[in-house]
C-alpha positions as CSV (number, residue, x, y, z in Angstrom):
1,M,113.5,36.3,126.0
2,S,112.1,32.8,125.9
3,N,114.2,31.9,122.9
4,K,117.9,31.1,123.1
5,L,120.0,34.2,122.4
6,L,122.1,34.1,119.2
7,K,125.9,34.6,119.1
8,P,127.3,36.9,116.4
9,E,128.5,33.8,114.5
10,D,124.9,32.5,114.5
11,V,123.6,35.8,113.1
12,A,126.2,35.9,110.4
13,E,125.3,32.4,109.3
14,K,121.5,33.1,109.5
15,L,121.8,36.3,107.4
16,G,124.5,34.9,105.1
17,M,126.9,37.8,106.0
18,S,130.4,38.0,107.5
19,L,131.1,38.1,111.2
20,S,132.6,41.6,110.8
21,W,129.5,42.8,109.1
22,V,127.4,41.6,112.0
23,Y,129.6,43.5,114.5
24,S,129.4,46.6,112.3
25,K,125.6,46.4,112.2
26,K,124.9,45.4,115.8
27,H,123.6,48.8,116.7
28,N,121.2,48.7,113.8
29,I,120.0,45.2,114.7
30,G,119.9,45.6,118.4
31,F,121.9,43.5,120.8
32,I,122.4,42.5,124.4
33,Q,125.9,42.8,125.9
34,F,127.1,40.8,128.9
35,G,130.5,42.2,129.7
36,K,132.4,41.7,126.4
37,A,129.9,39.1,125.1
38,V,127.4,40.3,122.5
39,R,124.2,38.4,121.9
40,F,121.1,38.9,119.7
41,E,117.5,38.1,120.1
42,H,115.9,36.0,117.3
43,E,113.1,38.5,116.9
44,A,115.5,41.5,116.6
45,V,117.4,39.7,113.9
46,E,114.2,38.8,112.0
47,E,112.9,42.4,112.3
48,Y,116.1,43.8,111.0
49,A,116.0,41.4,108.0
50,R,112.4,42.4,107.3
51,G,113.4,46.1,107.4
52,C,116.0,45.4,104.7
53,R,113.5,43.8,102.4
54,R,113.1,45.5,99.0
55,D,109.8,45.0,97.3
56,P,109.3,44.9,93.5
57,Q,109.5,48.4,92.0
58,L,106.4,50.0,90.4
59,K,106.7,52.6,87.8
60,G,107.5,56.0,89.4
61,D,108.7,54.5,92.7
62,R,112.1,55.3,94.1
63,K,114.3,52.3,93.6
64,W,115.3,50.3,96.7
65,D,113.8,52.4,99.4
66,T,113.0,50.7,102.6
67,P,110.0,51.9,104.7
68,F,112.5,53.7,106.9
69,Q,114.1,55.5,104.0
70,K,110.7,56.5,102.6
71,E,109.7,57.9,106.0
72,R,113.0,59.8,106.2
73,T,112.5,61.2,102.7
74,V,109.1,62.6,103.6
75,K,110.5,64.2,106.7
76,R,113.5,65.7,104.9
77,G,111.5,67.2,102.1
78,L,113.3,68.7,99.1
79,S,116.8,67.7,100.3
80,A,116.0,64.1,99.8
81,Q,114.8,64.6,96.2
82,G,117.1,64.2,93.2
83,S,119.1,67.2,92.2
84,T,118.8,67.0,88.4
85,A,119.2,70.1,86.4
86,S,115.5,70.3,85.6
87,A,114.5,69.8,89.2
88,L,116.9,72.6,90.3
89,K,115.7,74.9,87.6
90,E,112.1,74.4,88.8
91,L,113.1,74.9,92.4
92,F,114.8,78.2,91.6
93,A,111.9,79.3,89.5
94,Q,109.5,78.6,92.4
95,K,111.8,80.6,94.8
96,E,111.9,83.5,92.4
97,R,108.1,83.6,92.0
98,Q,107.7,83.5,95.8
99,G,110.3,86.3,96.2
100,S,108.4,88.6,93.7
101,M,105.2,88.1,95.7
102,H,106.6,89.5,98.9
């Protein structure tokens, strides 16, 4: 903690967000609490901002996924995929084929 800690007002200004937004996201950013006073480390704020970055989308990529969301999608499997009619039809067909094999 060699750097001076940031007040919520400083974080709001740095990120261009409202003060109420900063308070609502403090658990996502990471914070230090001294009694009722809330402070943020520069590095935690920078890391949070990097995690919110959206890279340009390539053909076939899911739009606007952060690395965290991509990791969560992989862990959650089919539930994170789109539920279009054709995707559901294919899923039901797969289940039916598996059922007839047993």
